[in-house]
C-alpha positions as CSV (number, residue, x, y, z in Angstrom):
1,M,0.0,0.0,0.0
2,E,1.3,3.4,-0.9
3,P,1.6,6.1,1.8
4,G,-1.4,8.5,1.7
5,R,-3.8,6.1,-0.1
6,P,-6.7,4.4,1.8
7,E,-6.6,0.7,2.2
8,R,-8.6,-1.2,-0.4
9,R,-10.6,-4.3,0.1
10,D,-12.6,-6.4,-2.3
11,Y,-16.2,-7.0,-1.4
12,E,-17.4,-10.5,-1.6
13,Y,-21.1,-11.1,-1.6
14,E,-22.0,-14.0,0.7
15,R,-25.5,-15.3,0.2
16,G,-26.9,-16.7,3.4
17,G,-30.1,-18.1,2.0
18,V,-33.6,-17.4,0.7
19,V,-36.9,-17.4,2.5
20,N,-40.4,-16.9,1.2
21,V,-42.8,-14.2,2.2
22,F,-46.5,-14.9,1.8
23,M,-48.5,-11.6,1.6
24,F,-52.2,-11.5,1.8
25,L,-54.2,-8.3,1.6
26,E,-57.9,-7.6,2.1
27,P,-57.8,-4.1,0.5
28,L,-61.3,-2.8,1.3
29,M,-60.9,-3.5,5.0
30,G,-57.2,-2.4,5.1
31,R,-56.1,-5.8,6.6
32,R,-53.0,-7.7,5.6
33,W,-50.9,-10.5,6.9
34,V,-47.5,-11.6,6.2
35,D,-46.2,-15.2,6.8
36,V,-42.5,-15.9,6.4
37,T,-41.7,-19.5,5.5
38,E,-38.5,-21.4,4.7
39,R,-39.7,-22.3,1.2
40,R,-42.4,-21.8,-1.4
41,T,-43.9,-25.2,-2.4
42,K,-47.4,-26.4,-3.5
43,T,-47.8,-27.8,0.1
44,D,-46.9,-24.4,1.7
45,W,-49.4,-22.7,-0.6
46,A,-52.1,-25.3,0.2
47,H,-51.7,-24.8,3.9
48,Q,-52.0,-21.0,3.5
49,I,-55.3,-21.5,1.6
50,K,-56.6,-23.9,4.4
51,E,-55.8,-21.2,6.9
52,I,-57.7,-18.6,4.9
53,V,-60.7,-20.8,4.5
54,D,-60.9,-22.4,8.0
55,E,-59.4,-19.8,10.3
56,R,-59.4,-16.3,8.8
57,Y,-62.7,-16.4,6.9
58,P,-64.7,-19.5,8.1
59,E,-68.0,-17.7,7.6
60,A,-67.4,-16.5,4.0
61,E,-69.5,-18.2,1.3
62,Q,-66.9,-17.4,-1.4
63,I,-63.4,-16.0,-1.2
64,V,-62.2,-14.1,-4.3
65,L,-58.5,-14.7,-4.5
66,V,-56.4,-12.5,-6.9
67,M,-52.9,-13.8,-7.5
68,D,-50.1,-14.3,-10.0
69,N,-50.0,-17.4,-12.1
70,L,-47.2,-19.3,-10.4
71,N,-47.1,-23.1,-10.8
72,T,-47.8,-23.6,-7.1
73,H,-50.9,-21.4,-7.2
74,S,-53.5,-23.9,-8.3
75,P,-56.3,-26.0,-6.9
76,S,-54.2,-29.0,-7.9
77,S,-51.9,-28.1,-5.1
78,L,-54.8,-28.7,-2.7
79,Y,-55.3,-32.2,-4.1
80,E,-51.6,-33.0,-3.8
81,T,-51.6,-31.9,-0.2
82,F,-55.0,-33.0,1.3
83,D,-57.4,-35.9,0.8
84,P,-59.8,-35.4,-2.2
85,K,-62.8,-34.5,0.0
86,E,-60.9,-31.8,1.9
87,A,-59.3,-30.4,-1.3
88,R,-62.6,-30.2,-3.0
89,R,-64.1,-28.4,0.0
90,L,-61.3,-25.8,0.1
91,A,-61.3,-25.3,-3.7
92,H,-65.1,-24.9,-3.8
93,K,-64.8,-21.9,-1.4
94,L,-62.3,-20.1,-3.8
95,E,-63.0,-17.9,-6.8
96,I,-59.5,-17.6,-8.3
97,H,-58.5,-14.8,-10.6
98,Y,-55.0,-14.8,-12.0
99,T,-53.3,-11.6,-13.0
100,P,-52.1,-11.5,-16.6
101,K,-48.5,-11.7,-17.5
102,H,-46.8,-8.3,-16.9
103,G,-50.0,-7.3,-15.0
104,S,-48.6,-7.5,-11.5
105,W,-49.8,-3.9,-10.9
106,L,-53.3,-5.4,-10.8
107,N,-52.4,-7.4,-7.8
108,M,-52.6,-5.2,-4.7
109,A,-50.7,-7.7,-2.6
110,E,-47.8,-7.2,-5.1
111,I,-47.9,-3.5,-4.3
112,E,-48.1,-4.1,-0.6
113,L,-45.1,-6.4,-0.8
114,S,-43.2,-3.6,-2.5
115,V,-44.2,-1.3,0.4
116,L,-43.0,-3.9,2.9
117,N,-39.7,-4.2,1.0
118,R,-39.2,-0.4,0.9
119,Q,-40.3,0.4,4.5
120,C,-39.0,-2.6,6.4
121,L,-36.7,-5.0,4.4
122,D,-34.5,-2.6,2.5
123,Q,-31.4,-3.9,4.2
124,R,-29.8,-7.2,4.8
125,V,-31.6,-9.3,7.4
126,P,-29.4,-11.4,9.7
127,D,-31.6,-14.4,10.2
128,F,-35.1,-16.0,9.8
129,Q,-36.3,-15.0,13.3
130,T,-35.4,-11.4,12.7
131,L,-37.2,-11.4,9.3
132,E,-40.3,-12.8,11.0
133,A,-40.2,-10.2,13.7
134,E,-39.6,-7.3,11.3
135,A,-42.5,-8.5,9.0
136,R,-44.8,-8.9,12.0
137,G,-43.9,-5.5,13.4
138,W,-44.5,-3.9,10.0
139,Q,-47.8,-5.6,9.6
140,E,-49.0,-4.4,13.0
141,W,-47.8,-0.9,12.2
142,R,-49.7,-0.8,8.9
143,E,-52.8,-2.2,10.7
144,E,-52.6,0.5,13.4
145,K,-52.0,3.2,10.8
146,G,-55.2,2.0,9.0
147,A,-53.4,1.8,5.6
148,K,-55.9,0.9,2.9
149,S,-55.7,0.5,-0.8
150,S,-55.9,3.5,-3.2
151,G,-59.1,4.9,-4.6
152,A,-58.3,3.7,-8.1
153,S,-57.8,0.2,-6.7
154,K,-61.1,0.4,-4.9
155,R,-62.9,1.4,-8.0
156,M,-61.4,-1.6,-9.9
157,M,-62.8,-3.9,-7.1
158,H,-66.3,-2.5,-6.8
159,A,-68.1,-5.3,-8.7
160,S,-66.4,-8.0,-6.6
161,S,-67.0,-6.3,-3.3
162,S,-70.7,-5.8,-4.0
163,R,-71.3,-9.6,-3.8
164,D,-71.3,-11.6,-0.6
165,C,-67.7,-12.6,-0.6
166,T,-64.3,-11.7,0.7
167,L,-61.8,-10.3,-1.7
168,L,-58.1,-11.1,-1.1
169,H,-55.0,-10.4,-3.0
170,Y,-52.1,-12.7,-2.6
171,R,-48.4,-12.7,-3.5
172,S,-45.3,-14.6,-2.4
173,N,-41.8,-13.6,-2.9
174,G,-38.3,-15.0,-2.1
175,L,-36.1,-12.7,0.0
176,L,-32.4,-13.0,0.7
177,V,-31.1,-13.2,4.2
178,D,-27.6,-12.6,5.5
179,P,-24.9,-15.2,6.0
180,V,-26.2,-16.2,9.4
181,S,-27.7,-19.5,8.7
182,I,-31.5,-19.9,8.4
183,H,-31.1,-23.4,9.7
184,P,-28.8,-23.3,12.7
185,S,-26.3,-26.2,12.6
186,S,-26.5,-28.5,15.6
């Protein structure tokens, strides 16, 4: 190193892992929930749907679900995860609408996930537990704030919301975490 010159170091990116963030949004009520999981499989999606139908909206006759057309986002995932009778019961409660290719702006959960990324996850996250806590804290903050969808989005949903159903927008996304292992070695 030459005198008077700052020391130089190469930066090496160290990928610690990827986790999945399930984002659900009920835009007219201003409710959302975030669920951080270790992966994004058909089984994970099917269990999220079961939670929607049985725990979050057990009284709903029909649940309108707007989501992207990922291969795991299909009623077939329910049949691969649950017995046929249970899968049919869950699938029958859903009215699924897929956003068109390059139409993610139509999915308000996609927009909400972008807000989560900008307001909460715009830095490296050290581990799975921290990511869960950050996402949960952000969700509670948004709920307390009463953050709802924009007026334009509400106008787009008017026809769906006038029926006796619950409208949900859904998106899942992989996020990087820091080198601290997601799965602690034992």
